[in-house]
N, C-alpha and C positions, 0 to 999 in steps of 0.2 A: 443964752441960748435956751430955747424951750425944750423940755424933756419930751421925747416922743415915746409913746407907750407901745410896746411891742405886742403884736397880736398874739393871743393865746394859741400856742401851737400844740398839736396833739403829741403825746409822748409816744415813743416807739413801743410797739407791743412787746411784751415779755414773751419768752419762749414758752411759758406755760399756757398762754392764751393764743399764740400764733398757730394757725393750722396750715401745715405744709400741704400744698396741692400734690396729688399723687404723681402728676407729671414731673414736678420738681424732684420728688424723691426718686423716681425712676431715672431721671437724668443724672442725679448724683450717683446713684448705684451703677449706672452705665460707666461713668468715669472711674469709680472705685474698682469695678470688676475688670476694666481694661488694664488698670495698673496691677491688679492681683494676678492677672494672666501671665505677666512677665515672670513672676516667681514660680507659678505652677508649671510654666513651660520649662523651667530649669529641672524640675522633677522628671518631666517627660523626657528631656534630653539625657538626663542621668540614666534613666531606664533604657533608652535606645542605645546609648554608648555601651552600657553593660551588656546588653543583648548582643551587640556586635563584637565585644571584646573576648569574653570567655565564659564558660559555664560557671566558673567560680564567681566571677564578678556579677553575673546575672543572678545567681543564687543569693548573694549578699543583698542586692537591691530588692529581690523578691521578699527576703526575710524582713528587711526594713519596712517595705510596703505592707507587710502583713500585720504590723503593729496597729492597734486600734486608733491611736492618736494620728498616725500617718494616714490611716483610712479616712478619718474625719477630715483631714486636710485635703485628701483626694476628692472626697465628697464635695467639699467647698469649692475646689478647683473646677469640678465638673459642673456645679451649679453656676459658677461665675462664667464659665465658657458658654453654657446654654443661655444664660441671662443676657450676656453681652451680644451673642449672635442674634437673639430675638430682638434686642434693642436696635441692632443694625438693620434688621428687617423692618422694624417700626420706622426708622429714619428713611429707609428706602421707600416705604409707602408714602411718607410725607413728601418725599422728593417728586412723587408723581402728582402732587397737588391734592391728594385725598387725605382726609382725616385731620385737617388743620383746624376745624372748629373745636371748641372746648369740649363738648360732649363726646365726640369721637376720639379726641386725643386722650381723654380720661379713660375711655373704654379700652383703647389700645394699651395704655399704661397698665391698667389692671390685668389685661390679658397677658402682657409681658411677665408680670409678677407670677400670676397663677400658672401659666404655661411653663415657666422656667422651673418652678417647684415640682409640678407634676411630671414633666419630662425628666428631671433629675432623679426623682424617686423611681420612675419606670426604668430608667437606664440602670440604676443600681440594683433593682430587682432582677433585671436580665443578667447583669454581671455576676451577681451572687448565685443565680440559678444555673448559669453556664458552668461556673466553677465546680 
């Protein structure tokens, strides 16, 4: 039997040279933030139950939430919530048939990232100012 020579196949790109498209990164972030919202919602639920229970329970939760590490978690939760909501709006725009071309999809993805960061910072400025 004659040996057949296999065609030279390209090697898979390594992670160091592979460039993630922004749309793929935002899609992955959308899934991650969706999962993270489940855990953040538990914090919100704890706060609501404490508010409905007693002054002492509410004071305990408020004391825990005043910790800088918990504040950082709450900041991340609010960013995840805003980012995920904006991602949903982006998908709603796509459902109308608009923004499906590559250039517009990339612009919407960048807008999602920038707007989620800006809105989260603005939200926390207002929260800290009202306090």
